[in-house]
MARTI-586448 format. One record per residue: residue number from 1; residue in one letter; x, y, z of N, C-alpha, C in turn. Coordinates in Angstrom, 3 decimals. Example, Ala and Ser with C-alpha at 12.3 -4.5 7.8 and 13.67 -1.06 7.14 Angstrom:
resi = 1 | resn = a | neast = 13.190 | nnorth = -5.690 | nup = 7.800 | caeast = 12.300 | canorth = -4.500 | caup = 7.800 | ceast = 13.200 | cnorth = -3.300 | cup = 7.800
resi = 2 | resn = s | neast = 12.850 | nnorth = -2.250 | nup = 7.080 | caeast = 13.670 | canorth = -1.060 | caup = 7.140 | ceast = 12.900 | cnorth = 0.030 | cup = 7.870
This chain:
resi = 1 | resn = m | neast = -13.904 | nnorth = -47.436 | nup = 26.747 | caeast = -12.541 | canorth = -46.980 | caup = 26.918 | ceast = -12.546 | cnorth = -45.735 | cup = 27.812
resi = 2 | resn = q | neast = -11.726 | nnorth = -45.773 | nup = 28.851 | caeast = -11.641 | canorth = -44.639 | caup = 29.773 | ceast = -10.523 | cnorth = -43.705 | cup = 29.322
resi = 3 | resn = t | neast = -10.805 | nnorth = -42.421 | nup = 29.301 | caeast = -9.827 | canorth = -41.429 | caup = 28.886 | ceast = -9.310 | cnorth = -40.694 | cup = 30.109
resi = 4 | resn = t | neast = -7.995 | nnorth = -40.607 | nup = 30.231 | caeast = -7.387 | canorth = -39.923 | caup = 31.367 | ceast = -7.514 | cnorth = -38.419 | cup = 31.193
resi = 5 | resn = r | neast = -7.924 | nnorth = -37.763 | nup = 32.280 | caeast = -8.062 | canorth = -36.312 | caup = 32.265 | ceast = -7.363 | cnorth = -35.668 | cup = 33.455
resi = 6 | resn = t | neast = -6.608 | nnorth = -36.458 | nup = 34.235 | caeast = -6.005 | canorth = -35.962 | caup = 35.470 | ceast = -4.489 | cnorth = -36.016 | cup = 35.393
resi = 7 | resn = v | neast = -3.866 | nnorth = -34.929 | nup = 35.806 | caeast = -2.412 | canorth = -34.865 | caup = 35.886 | ceast = -2.025 | cnorth = -34.765 | cup = 37.365
resi = 8 | resn = q | neast = -0.951 | nnorth = -35.471 | nup = 37.730 | caeast = -0.432 | canorth = -35.414 | caup = 39.096 | ceast = 0.743 | cnorth = -34.443 | cup = 39.116
resi = 9 | resn = v | neast = 0.711 | nnorth = -33.516 | nup = 40.057 | caeast = 1.767 | canorth = -32.511 | caup = 40.188 | ceast = 2.462 | cnorth = -32.755 | cup = 41.522
resi = 10 | resn = k | neast = 3.730 | nnorth = -33.145 | nup = 41.471 | caeast = 4.474 | canorth = -33.489 | caup = 42.690 | ceast = 5.417 | cnorth = -32.367 | cup = 43.094
resi = 11 | resn = q | neast = 5.898 | nnorth = -32.462 | nup = 44.323 | caeast = 6.924 | canorth = -31.559 | caup = 44.854 | ceast = 6.477 | cnorth = -30.101 | cup = 44.877
resi = 12 | resn = l | neast = 5.212 | nnorth = -29.868 | nup = 45.178 | caeast = 4.714 | canorth = -28.494 | caup = 45.266 | ceast = 5.226 | cnorth = -27.820 | cup = 46.531
resi = 13 | resn = s | neast = 5.466 | nnorth = -26.556 | nup = 46.437 | caeast = 5.838 | canorth = -25.761 | caup = 47.602 | ceast = 4.694 | cnorth = -25.765 | cup = 48.605
resi = 14 | resn = d | neast = 5.032 | nnorth = -25.723 | nup = 49.882 | caeast = 4.002 | canorth = -25.614 | caup = 50.916 | ceast = 3.220 | cnorth = -24.314 | cup = 50.779
resi = 15 | resn = l | neast = 3.802 | nnorth = -23.337 | nup = 50.096 | caeast = 3.149 | canorth = -22.042 | caup = 49.924 | ceast = 2.186 | cnorth = -22.012 | cup = 48.736
resi = 16 | resn = a | neast = 2.239 | nnorth = -23.020 | nup = 47.872 | caeast = 1.376 | canorth = -23.051 | caup = 46.688 | ceast = -0.081 | cnorth = -23.218 | cup = 47.105
resi = 17 | resn = t | neast = -0.937 | nnorth = -22.379 | nup = 46.549 | caeast = -2.364 | canorth = -22.430 | caup = 46.878 | ceast = -3.150 | cnorth = -23.070 | cup = 45.737
resi = 18 | resn = e | neast = -4.378 | nnorth = -23.474 | nup = 46.037 | caeast = -5.242 | canorth = -24.033 | caup = 45.002 | ceast = -5.495 | cnorth = -23.000 | cup = 43.906
resi = 19 | resn = r | neast = -5.646 | nnorth = -21.760 | nup = 44.298 | caeast = -5.875 | canorth = -20.692 | caup = 43.317 | ceast = -4.685 | cnorth = -20.562 | cup = 42.359
resi = 20 | resn = e | neast = -3.462 | nnorth = -20.602 | nup = 42.889 | caeast = -2.269 | canorth = -20.495 | caup = 42.043 | ceast = -2.152 | cnorth = -21.685 | cup = 41.097
resi = 21 | resn = i | neast = -2.455 | nnorth = -22.865 | nup = 41.595 | caeast = -2.420 | canorth = -24.059 | caup = 40.747 | ceast = -3.461 | cnorth = -23.923 | cup = 39.639
resi = 22 | resn = h | neast = -4.640 | nnorth = -23.449 | nup = 39.995 | caeast = -5.710 | canorth = -23.255 | caup = 39.009 | ceast = -5.286 | cnorth = -22.244 | cup = 37.943
resi = 23 | resn = e | neast = -4.711 | nnorth = -21.130 | nup = 38.373 | caeast = -4.278 | canorth = -20.100 | caup = 37.421 | ceast = -3.217 | cnorth = -20.642 | cup = 36.471
resi = 24 | resn = f | neast = -2.282 | nnorth = -21.428 | nup = 36.993 | caeast = -1.200 | canorth = -21.968 | caup = 36.168 | ceast = -1.744 | cnorth = -22.933 | cup = 35.111
resi = 25 | resn = f | neast = -2.604 | nnorth = -23.848 | nup = 35.528 | caeast = -3.080 | canorth = -24.881 | caup = 34.612 | ceast = -4.279 | cnorth = -24.451 | cup = 33.772
resi = 26 | resn = s | neast = -4.910 | nnorth = -23.354 | nup = 34.101 | caeast = -6.078 | canorth = -22.918 | caup = 33.330 | ceast = -5.718 | cnorth = -22.553 | cup = 31.891
resi = 27 | resn = f | neast = -4.453 | nnorth = -22.287 | nup = 31.634 | caeast = -4.015 | canorth = -22.007 | caup = 30.263 | ceast = -4.121 | cnorth = -23.256 | cup = 29.391
resi = 28 | resn = s | neast = -4.139 | nnorth = -24.428 | nup = 30.028 | caeast = -4.225 | canorth = -25.688 | caup = 29.290 | ceast = -5.649 | cnorth = -26.016 | cup = 28.876
resi = 29 | resn = g | neast = -6.607 | nnorth = -25.568 | nup = 29.673 | caeast = -8.005 | canorth = -25.862 | caup = 29.393 | ceast = -8.844 | cnorth = -25.726 | cup = 30.652
resi = 30 | resn = e | neast = -10.136 | nnorth = -25.980 | nup = 30.510 | caeast = -11.053 | canorth = -25.827 | caup = 31.639 | ceast = -10.816 | cnorth = -26.928 | cup = 32.675
resi = 31 | resn = i | neast = -10.695 | nnorth = -26.509 | nup = 33.929 | caeast = -10.414 | canorth = -27.426 | caup = 35.030 | ceast = -11.721 | cnorth = -27.823 | cup = 35.696
resi = 32 | resn = e | neast = -11.867 | nnorth = -29.111 | nup = 35.918 | caeast = -13.056 | canorth = -29.637 | caup = 36.586 | ceast = -12.863 | cnorth = -29.689 | cup = 38.100
resi = 33 | resn = h | neast = -11.648 | nnorth = -30.085 | nup = 38.540 | caeast = -11.420 | canorth = -30.295 | caup = 39.974 | ceast = -9.921 | cnorth = -30.265 | cup = 40.276
resi = 34 | resn = i | neast = -9.580 | nnorth = -29.753 | nup = 41.452 | caeast = -8.202 | canorth = -29.803 | caup = 41.956 | ceast = -8.246 | cnorth = -30.405 | cup = 43.350
resi = 35 | resn = q | neast = -7.425 | nnorth = -31.419 | nup = 43.560 | caeast = -7.298 | canorth = -32.031 | caup = 44.885 | ceast = -5.850 | cnorth = -31.870 | cup = 45.330
resi = 36 | resn = i | neast = -5.652 | nnorth = -31.299 | nup = 46.511 | caeast = -4.312 | canorth = -31.134 | caup = 47.064 | ceast = -4.149 | cnorth = -32.127 | cup = 48.204
resi = 37 | resn = v | neast = -3.048 | nnorth = -32.887 | nup = 48.160 | caeast = -2.763 | canorth = -33.897 | caup = 49.174 | ceast = -1.553 | cnorth = -33.441 | cup = 49.976
resi = 38 | resn = r | neast = -1.718 | nnorth = -33.443 | nup = 51.286 | caeast = -0.615 | canorth = -33.063 | caup = 52.177 | ceast = -0.304 | cnorth = -34.243 | cup = 53.090
resi = 39 | resn = e | neast = 0.940 | nnorth = -34.686 | nup = 53.073 | caeast = 1.395 | canorth = -35.722 | caup = 53.992 | ceast = 2.472 | cnorth = -35.113 | cup = 54.869
resi = 40 | resn = y | neast = 2.392 | nnorth = -35.384 | nup = 56.137 | caeast = 3.336 | canorth = -34.802 | caup = 57.086 | ceast = 4.772 | cnorth = -35.109 | cup = 56.663
resi = 41 | resn = g | neast = 5.596 | nnorth = -34.059 | nup = 56.607 | caeast = 7.011 | canorth = -34.209 | caup = 56.288 | ceast = 7.324 | cnorth = -34.376 | cup = 54.815
resi = 42 | resn = k | neast = 6.321 | nnorth = -34.281 | nup = 53.956 | caeast = 6.540 | canorth = -34.441 | caup = 52.515 | ceast = 5.980 | cnorth = -33.229 | cup = 51.784
resi = 43 | resn = p | neast = 6.538 | nnorth = -32.930 | nup = 50.593 | caeast = 5.982 | canorth = -31.831 | caup = 49.793 | ceast = 4.548 | cnorth = -32.151 | cup = 49.362
resi = 44 | resn = k | neast = 3.785 | nnorth = -31.111 | nup = 49.089 | caeast = 2.401 | canorth = -31.287 | caup = 48.643 | ceast = 2.357 | cnorth = -31.891 | cup = 47.240
resi = 45 | resn = t | neast = 1.282 | nnorth = -32.595 | nup = 46.982 | caeast = 0.981 | canorth = -33.137 | caup = 45.663 | ceast = -0.416 | cnorth = -32.661 | cup = 45.285
resi = 46 | resn = a | neast = -0.605 | nnorth = -32.354 | nup = 44.010 | caeast = -1.936 | canorth = -31.952 | caup = 43.545 | ceast = -2.355 | cnorth = -32.846 | cup = 42.386
resi = 47 | resn = f | neast = -3.645 | nnorth = -33.086 | nup = 42.302 | caeast = -4.240 | canorth = -33.793 | caup = 41.178 | ceast = -5.184 | cnorth = -32.808 | cup = 40.505
resi = 48 | resn = v | neast = -4.877 | nnorth = -32.497 | nup = 39.249 | caeast = -5.671 | canorth = -31.531 | caup = 38.491 | ceast = -6.443 | cnorth = -32.306 | cup = 37.423
resi = 49 | resn = t | neast = -7.767 | nnorth = -32.237 | nup = 37.503 | caeast = -8.624 | canorth = -32.932 | caup = 36.545 | ceast = -9.242 | cnorth = -31.915 | cup = 35.596
resi = 50 | resn = f | neast = -9.047 | nnorth = -32.165 | nup = 34.317 | caeast = -9.573 | canorth = -31.286 | caup = 33.276 | ceast = -10.889 | cnorth = -31.835 | cup = 32.740
resi = 51 | resn = k | neast = -11.696 | nnorth = -30.975 | nup = 32.159 | caeast = -12.955 | canorth = -31.411 | caup = 31.547 | ceast = -12.708 | cnorth = -32.110 | cup = 30.217
resi = 52 | resn = d | neast = -11.643 | nnorth = -31.726 | nup = 29.523 | caeast = -11.342 | canorth = -32.264 | caup = 28.195 | ceast = -9.983 | cnorth = -32.972 | cup = 28.224
resi = 53 | resn = p | neast = -9.894 | nnorth = -34.205 | nup = 27.730 | caeast = -8.614 | canorth = -34.920 | caup = 27.708 | ceast = -7.512 | cnorth = -34.186 | cup = 26.934
resi = 54 | resn = k | neast = -7.886 | nnorth = -33.381 | nup = 25.950 | caeast = -6.883 | canorth = -32.620 | caup = 25.183 | ceast = -6.155 | cnorth = -31.620 | cup = 26.082
resi = 55 | resn = a | neast = -6.841 | nnorth = -31.099 | nup = 27.089 | caeast = -6.219 | canorth = -30.158 | caup = 28.019 | ceast = -5.101 | cnorth = -30.833 | cup = 28.806
resi = 56 | resn = l | neast = -5.279 | nnorth = -32.108 | nup = 29.110 | caeast = -4.227 | canorth = -32.857 | caup = 29.801 | ceast = -2.969 | cnorth = -32.910 | cup = 28.945
resi = 57 | resn = e | neast = -3.127 | nnorth = -33.169 | nup = 27.668 | caeast = -1.977 | canorth = -33.218 | caup = 26.758 | ceast = -1.230 | cnorth = -31.888 | cup = 26.758
resi = 58 | resn = i | neast = -1.958 | nnorth = -30.800 | nup = 26.758 | caeast = -1.336 | canorth = -29.472 | caup = 26.782 | ceast = -0.631 | cnorth = -29.242 | cup = 28.110
resi = 59 | resn = a | neast = -1.267 | nnorth = -29.641 | nup = 29.212 | caeast = -0.678 | canorth = -29.455 | caup = 30.541 | ceast = 0.640 | cnorth = -30.208 | cup = 30.677
resi = 60 | resn = l | neast = 0.733 | nnorth = -31.376 | nup = 30.076 | caeast = 1.968 | canorth = -32.158 | caup = 30.165 | ceast = 3.131 | cnorth = -31.469 | cup = 29.459
resi = 61 | resn = l | neast = 2.840 | nnorth = -30.600 | nup = 28.527 | caeast = 3.890 | canorth = -29.853 | caup = 27.833 | ceast = 4.475 | cnorth = -28.743 | cup = 28.705
resi = 62 | resn = l | neast = 3.807 | nnorth = -28.409 | nup = 29.808 | caeast = 4.274 | canorth = -27.334 | caup = 30.685 | ceast = 5.458 | cnorth = -27.746 | cup = 31.547
resi = 63 | resn = s | neast = 5.732 | nnorth = -29.036 | nup = 31.653 | caeast = 6.807 | canorth = -29.482 | caup = 32.550 | ceast = 8.181 | cnorth = -29.226 | cup = 31.985
């Protein structure tokens, strides 16, 4: 059984940095990886992967 540990964050400001995303989500738990996707003419999207699946549950409460 595969456990999801990644949350997708849409509609990010162009000014949002990886460091700011890390600081915001670090309250949920230890972060393994952050991937920021930029498509021309669209807001940024980030994928935040946590080390523990429980951290994902906490992160989802931040919305």
